[in-house]
C-alpha positions in Angstrom: -9.4 10.3 7.6 -7.5 8.5 10.5 -4.7 6.2 9.3 -1.2 5.3 9.8 1.9 7.2 9.1 3.3 5.9 5.8 6.4 6.4 3.7 5.2 8.5 0.6 1.7 9.2 1.9 -0.3 11.4 -0.3 -2.0 13.2 2.5 -1.0 16.8 1.6 -1.3 16.1 -2.3 -4.9 15.0 -2.6 -6.2 17.9 -4.2 -3.4 18.3 -6.6 -4.0 14.8 -7.6 -7.7 15.5 -8.2 -7.2 19.0 -10.0 -4.5 17.2 -12.2 -7.3 14.5 -13.0 -9.9 17.1 -13.6 -7.7 19.1 -15.7 -6.8 16.2 -18.1 -9.8 14.0 -18.2 -13.2 15.0 -20.0 -16.1 15.2 -17.4 -17.9 12.0 -16.6 -15.3 9.8 -18.4 -14.1 8.2 -15.2 -16.3 6.1 -13.5 -14.2 3.3 -12.1 -10.9 4.4 -10.4 -8.3 1.7 -9.6 -5.7 2.7 -6.7 -3.1 -0.1 -7.5 -0.5 0.8 -4.6 -3.1 1.7 -1.9 -0.9 1.8 1.1 -2.5 3.6 3.9 -5.7 4.2 1.8 -5.8 7.8 1.7 -6.3 8.0 -2.1 -9.0 5.7 -2.3 -10.7 7.3 0.7 -10.5 10.8 -0.8 -12.1 9.5 -4.0 -14.8 7.2 -2.5 -17.6 9.6 -3.3 -16.6 10.3 -6.8 -15.8 6.9 -8.3 -16.4 3.4 -7.8 -13.2 2.3 -6.3 -11.0 -0.8 -6.7 -7.7 -1.0 -4.5 -4.8 -3.4 -4.1 -1.7 -3.8 -2.2 0.8 -6.5 -1.3 0.2 -5.5 2.4 -2.7 -7.4 4.1 -3.4 -4.3 6.2 -4.0 -2.1 3.4 -7.2 -4.3 2.8 -8.4 -3.9 6.2 -8.0 -0.3 6.1 -9.7 0.0 2.8 -12.6 -2.5 3.8 -13.2 -0.7 7.0 -13.4 2.8 5.2 -14.9 2.1 2.0 -17.3 -1.1 2.4 -18.6 -0.6 6.1 -22.4 -0.2 6.3 -22.6 -1.1 10.1 -23.9 1.7 11.8 -21.4 3.5 14.4 -23.6 2.8 17.4 -23.6 -0.9 16.6 -19.7 -0.7 16.6 -19.5 1.0 20.1 -20.7 -1.9 22.2 -17.8 -3.9 20.9 -15.3 -1.1 21.4 -16.4 -0.8 24.7 -16.3 -4.5 25.6 -12.6 -4.6 24.2 -11.6 -1.6 26.1 -13.0 -3.2 29.5 -11.5 -6.8 29.1 -10.5 -8.0 32.5 -6.8 -8.2 33.3 -7.4 -12.1 34.2 -8.4 -12.6 30.3 -4.6 -12.1 29.6 -4.0 -15.5 30.9 -6.3 -17.1 28.3 -3.9 -15.7 25.4 -0.6 -16.9 24.4 1.0 -13.4 25.3 2.9 -13.6 22.0 2.9 -9.8 21.5 3.9 -9.2 25.1 6.8 -11.6 24.8 8.4 -10.4 21.8 7.8 -6.6 21.6 7.6 -5.5 25.0 9.3 -4.5 28.3 8.7 -2.4 31.4 9.5 1.3 31.9 13.1 0.6 33.2 13.7 4.2 34.1 13.0 5.6 30.4 14.9 2.8 28.6 13.0 0.7 26.3 15.7 -2.1 26.1 14.3 -5.6 26.9 16.0 -8.6 28.6 17.2 -9.7 25.0 19.1 -6.3 24.8 17.0 -5.2 22.1 14.7 -2.1 22.0 10.8 -2.6 22.3 8.1 -1.0 20.7 5.4 -1.1 23.4 5.6 -0.9 27.1 4.3 -4.0 28.7 1.0 -2.6 29.8 -0.1 -2.0 26.2 1.3 -5.1 24.9 -0.9 -6.9 27.4 -4.2 -5.2 26.0 -3.1 -5.8 22.5 -2.8 -9.6 23.2 -6.1 -9.5 24.8 -7.8 -7.4 22.2 -6.5 -9.4 19.3 -7.5 -12.7 20.8 -10.8 -11.6 21.4 -11.5 -10.3 18.2 -10.9 -13.6 16.6 -13.0 -15.5 19.3 -16.0 -17.1 17.5 -18.2 -16.4 20.5 -17.5 -12.6 19.9 -17.6 -12.4 16.3 -19.0 -15.1 14.0 -18.1 -15.4 10.2 -21.2 -13.9 8.8 -20.8 -11.0 6.5 -22.0 -8.5 9.0 -19.5 -9.7 11.7 -16.8 -9.8 9.0 -17.6 -6.0 8.5 -17.4 -5.3 12.3 -14.1 -7.1 12.3 -12.3 -5.0 9.8 -13.5 -1.9 11.8 -12.1 -3.2 15.0 -9.0 -4.0 13.5 -8.6 -0.6 12.1 -9.5 0.7 15.5 -6.7 -1.5 16.9 -4.2 -0.3 14.6 -5.1 3.3 15.2 -4.8 3.0 18.9 -1.3 1.0 18.9 -0.1 3.7 16.2 -0.6 6.2 19.3 1.5 4.4 21.6 4.3 2.9 19.5 7.9 3.7 20.2 9.0 4.4 16.7 9.5 7.4 14.2 7.1 6.7 11.6 8.1 3.1 10.6 8.8 -0.4 12.3 12.1 -1.0 10.9 13.8 -0.3 14.3 12.4 1.0 17.7 13.6 4.0 19.8 16.2 3.0 22.9 14.3 5.4 25.0 10.5 5.5 25.5 8.9 8.3 23.5 6.1 10.3 25.2 3.4 8.8 23.1 4.6 5.2 24.3 3.8 6.2 28.0 0.0 6.6 27.1 -2.7 3.9 27.7 -3.8 2.0 24.6 -7.5 3.1 24.4 -9.8 1.9 21.4 -11.8 4.7 19.6 -14.7 4.1 17.0 -13.0 5.2 13.6 -16.7 6.2 12.4 -16.5 4.7 9.2 -20.1 4.0 8.4 -21.3 4.3 4.9 -24.8 3.9 3.2 -25.2 0.4 1.8 -25.4 1.7 -1.9 -21.8 3.2 -1.5 -20.2 0.0 -0.3 -19.5 -1.9 -3.5 -16.0 -1.2 -3.7 -13.3 -3.9 -4.4 -10.1 -4.5 -2.3 -7.7 -7.0 -3.2 -4.4 -8.3 -1.8 -1.5 -9.6 -3.9 1.2 -8.9 -6.3 0.4 -6.2 -8.7 1.3 -8.1 -11.8 -0.9 -10.8 -10.7 -4.0 -8.5 -10.0 -3.5 -5.9 -12.9 -4.6 -8.2 -15.8 -7.7 -8.9 -14.1 -8.8 -5.2 -13.5 -10.9 -3.0 -15.8 -11.1 0.5 -15.0 -11.3 3.8 -16.6 -8.3 5.3 -14.7 -5.4 3.2 -13.2 -3.4 5.2 -10.6 0.0 3.9 -9.8 1.9 5.3 -6.6 5.0 2.8 -6.7 8.0 2.9 -4.6 10.0 6.1 -5.7 13.4 4.8 -5.0 16.3 7.1 -4.6 18.6 8.9 -7.0 21.5 7.8 -4.9 22.6 5.1 -6.8 25.0 3.5 -4.3 22.0 2.2 -2.8 20.7 -1.1 -4.2 17.5 -1.3 -2.3 14.6 1.5 -1.8 11.9 1.3 0.8 11.0 -2.3 1.8 7.5 -1.8 2.8 6.8 -5.5 4.0 9.9 -4.6 6.4 9.0 -1.2 7.5 5.3 -2.0 8.3 5.7 -5.7 9.4 3.7 -5.5 12.6 0.5 -4.4 11.0 0.6 -7.2 8.7 1.3 -9.6 11.6 -1.4 -7.9 13.5 -4.3 -8.2 11.0 -3.1 -11.9 10.0 -2.9 -12.8 13.6 -0.2 -15.5 12.6 2.9 -16.2 14.7 5.9 -15.8 12.2 9.4 -16.8 13.0 11.0 -13.6 13.9 14.7 -12.1 13.3 16.6 -9.1 14.2 16.4 -6.4 16.9 13.0 -5.3 15.5 11.5 -8.9 15.5 10.6 -8.7 11.9 9.3 -11.8 10.1 12.0 -13.8 8.6 10.0 -13.9 5.3 10.9 -10.1 5.1 14.6 -11.1 5.3 17.0 -10.9 2.3 14.5 -11.0 -0.8 13.7 -7.7 -2.5 10.8 -7.5 -5.1 12.0 -5.8 -8.4 9.8 -2.8 -7.7 11.7 -2.2 -4.6 15.2 -2.3 -6.0 17.0 0.9 -6.8 18.3 0.2 -10.3 16.9 2.1 -13.2 17.1 -0.6 -15.8 14.9 -2.9 -13.8 12.3 -0.4 -12.7 12.0 1.1 -16.3 11.0 -2.3 -17.4 8.6 -2.9 -14.7 7.0 0.4 -15.1 6.5 -0.4 -18.7 5.0 -3.6 -17.8 2.3 -1.8 -15.7 1.4 0.4 -18.4 1.2 -2.3 -21.0 -0.9 -4.5 -18.7 -3.5 -1.8 -17.7 -7.0 -2.3 -19.0 -7.9 1.2 -18.9 -8.0 4.2 -21.1 -6.1 6.4 -18.8 -3.0 5.7 -16.6 -1.3 7.8 -14.0 1.7 7.8 -11.8 2.6 9.9 -9.0 6.5 10.2 -8.5 9.2 12.8 -7.3 12.1 14.7 -8.4 14.1 12.8 -5.7 12.9 9.6 -7.1 15.2 7.2 -9.0 13.8 7.9 -12.3 13.9 11.6 -13.6 11.1 13.4 -15.6 12.7 12.6 -18.8 13.1 8.8 -18.0 9.0 8.8 -17.6 8.6 10.7 -20.9 11.1 8.2 -22.8 9.0 5.2 -21.4 5.7 6.9 -22.6 7.5 7.4 -26.1 8.8 3.7 -26.2 5.1 2.2 -25.6 3.4 5.1 -28.1 1.4 6.5 -25.4 -1.2 9.4 -26.1 -0.7 12.6 -24.9 1.5 12.0 -21.7 1.5 15.0 -19.5 3.2 15.9 -16.1 1.9 18.2 -13.6 4.1 19.5 -10.8 3.8 20.7 -7.2 6.4 21.8 -4.9 6.0 19.7 -1.7 7.3 19.8 1.7 9.5 17.0 2.8 8.3 14.8 5.8 10.5 13.8 8.8 11.3 10.4 7.3 12.7 12.2 3.9 14.7 14.8 6.0 16.2 11.8 7.9 17.3 10.2 4.6 18.7 13.3 3.0 20.7 13.6 6.2 22.0 10.1 6.1 23.0 10.4 2.4 20.2 8.2 1.0 19.2 11.0 -1.5 21.2 13.2 -3.9 19.8 16.4 -5.1 19.8 16.7 -8.8 21.1 19.8 -10.4 18.5 22.6 -10.3 16.3 20.3 -8.1 17.1 21.5 -4.7 13.2 21.7 -3.6 11.1 18.6 -3.4 8.6 18.6 -6.4 5.9 16.0 -6.7 5.0 14.9 -10.3 1.5 13.4 -11.3 2.2 11.7 -15.0 -0.9 10.9 -16.8 -1.6 9.5 -20.3 -4.1 7.7 -22.6 -3.2 4.3 -23.7 -3.1 3.6 -27.4 -6.1 1.6 -28.2 -4.8 -1.4 -30.5 -7.1 -1.9 -33.6 -8.0 -5.4 -35.1 -5.2 -5.4 -37.5 -2.6 -4.5 -35.0 -4.0 -7.3 -32.5 -3.8 -9.9 -35.4 -0.3 -8.8 -36.5 1.1 -9.0 -33.1 -0.3 -12.5 -32.4 1.2 -13.7 -35.8 4.6 -12.3 -35.1 4.8 -13.8 -31.8 3.6 -17.2 -33.3 6.3 -16.7 -36.0 9.1 -16.0 -33.5 8.4 -18.7 -31.3 7.9 -21.5 -34.2 10.8 -20.5 -36.7 13.2 -22.4 -34.7 11.4 -25.5 -35.4 11.0 -24.5 -39.2 7.5 -24.3 -38.7 5.4 -21.3 -40.0 1.8 -20.3 -39.9 -0.3 -20.4 -43.2 -2.4 -17.8 -44.5 -5.6 -19.5 -43.5 -4.5 -18.9 -39.7 -4.8 -15.2 -40.4 -8.3 -15.8 -41.9 -9.0 -17.7 -38.6 -7.7 -15.0 -36.6 -9.5 -12.2 -38.4 -13.0 -14.2 -37.9 -12.1 -14.3 -34.0 -11.5 -10.6 -33.7 
């Protein structure tokens, strides 16, 4: 699978996750797999031939990646002609665009220095930014692609192709939170689209990919196994914020939406990514523990699983306390020693992680559990208790007949 570099990618842990599930879950019990923080799409792609897949993420580009890889039934040779046309747009077509990407994110070679006229480093050489402007403008051209189901599928593949091509010529180290001051070797290359070859049989393309806040989406999903790969945070409690994904990968979102956000800062990030941090990306135990409990409680599934790390904000003991508090059934933790990626090594060098005692190696955790099924009596009593708590302030109490009504409903 060709996809973007992504903080916390499970590229080298897919077999570990699969083996853990196979060891814990009885054969054929899982038919629907929900990847709730899908990111770069690697986990969903890995399981695409084993389960019906549901994905979600708050990032718009994640949906595009997953739609292209999980739901594209347009043959590769039908995609090729569009790729060829986009690669061969005449230079004069640039004048038909608003030149937005070129103006905001590029500069010339400047003897190897990427600093633009605004004294900020840039992510693309001008020659490649012009191609981005032209290709992205053409993809949205109604004479190029219509609004039919077929053309929307083609568009998703073309956007994935553009993302992959841009990824190869970007002046960054993995993320878009800042750009290198000198052009890296890859940035010198010419941007060229390639067909990512995502074709799948029509009978395999009924997967569901969603965009939005997990706490809004989760109650609407029914699955056999729900897999959470949330932000890990860091055990360095001097940091108040963990990875801010909307900030780190802002250009992919801007590219797929093709909007024109108001920008700020040296990296030209959308103003909407400034300042506010969602609870799941905060680096405070008391907040994260409660948010993780909500994830489990809201899950409509028999099995719930989490990926996490021994270098994350919560410890293994914290997780098992959460499971105990929620009366989860048979919680188990699988472990695997794991190599740190470049971004993690940089984070340790900058003091963003603190190794816990006896945890000098990076260890990946895979927690899995069964959810407790509430019986009829538990459901009724829970509703009655909530009603009683809400009404007592007004000296109003439910009658015995209410219990009889609820019994008939359930």
